[in-house]
N, C-alpha and C positions, 0 to 999 in steps of 0.2 A: 401672502396670507390674507384671510378674509378680513373684511372691515368689521371691527368690533365696536364701533360707535353705537351709542344707544339709539333706538329707533325713533325717539322723539327729539333728537338733536336738530339743530336748525341749518345744517349744511344742505347744499343743493341736492345731494343724493337722497337724503331722507325726505326732503320736500317733494320729491317726485313720486313718493310712495302713494299709490292709488289703489282703490279696492280691487281692481282686476289683477293687480300684482301681488296682493297680500292674501295668501290662503295658507292653511295649515293642514295638509294631508296627514292623516294619522293612520299608521299601520299598527295593528295590535297583535302581539304574539301571545295568544291564549293557550295556556297549558293546564293539564290536569294530571294529578298523580296517578289516576287510573280512570278509565272511561267505562268499565264494565266490572260487575262483581255482584256478590250476594248481600242480602239484607243482614245486618245494617252495614251500609257502605259509606265509609268516610272518605271524602275526596278533598284534597288541597288544590286550590286553583290559583294561578298567577296570570296576570295580564300585564305585559310590558309594552307600553305604547312607544312607538318611534314617531317623533314629531319633526316635520320638515316645514320650514317657512320659506316661501318664495318671495323675495323682495329685490328691488333693484340694487345694484352694487353689492350683492351678496351680504347684506346686513345680517348679522347674527342676532336673533331675538332670543335671549337667554331666559332662564326661569325667573329672573327678576322682573320680566316684562309680561309674563302671562300666568294665568292660573289654570290648574288642571283638576278635573273632578272625575272620579272613577266610580261607577255604580254597577250593581249586579242584579240580575233577575234569575231566580232559580225555579221558575215555573211552579210546580206543585210541591216542592220541598217545603215542609212545614216548620223546620227548626232553625232556619237561617235568619229569620227576621224579614222585615218588609223591604229594606233597601240597603244592604250592606255596602260599605265604602272601602276604598283602598285597593291597592294592586294585588294583594294577597289575602285570600279568604279561604275558609274551610267549612264544609257542611257534611252532615251525616244524613243519607237518604234512608228513611225508615220503612218505606213501602216499595214493593216491586213496581217496575214501570219504566217508561222512557221519559227522561227529564231533559228539557232544553235549558241550557244555561247560557245566558247572554250577558256580556259585559259591554258597557258603554263608556267611552272616554269623551269628555267635553273640554275644550280649551276656550278660554276667553282671553283676549289681549287687546291692546290699544296701540295704534300708530297714528301719530299726528292728531291726537285727540279724537280719533275715530275708533269706535269699539267694534270688535269682530268676534264671532263665535264659530266654532267648528266641532261637529260631533261625529263619531264613528262607532259602530257596534260590531261585535264579533260573537258568534254562537257556536256551541257544540252540543252534542247529545250524549247523555250518560244513561247506560242501560243497567238497571238494577233488577236482579233475579231473586 
């Protein structure tokens, strides 16, 4: 089974954690309830991040040891607000056009009193007729 000790423990394994070993690739599963339709087009979006940490001894870094921020950019959609947060959001497109929707996930965590950050973004296009 994987080693579930906390990443700031003082054992030899965690003392060997160095920057080149610690990274958090993020894969984002971005989904929309529809990607094409007529005005007004209401679309529900979800972004499910898969987070992987690479550390020596296969230390598991659980949610108690990192923070996650999810933000959205809806290009020219006017009614969603400036920077919605969360993994699930909804908006209504009021004008015809092509809209680029981008979600960004940022992780911050600490190992051996060293702070790390990783950000990944995913985009899709919505066509409103």
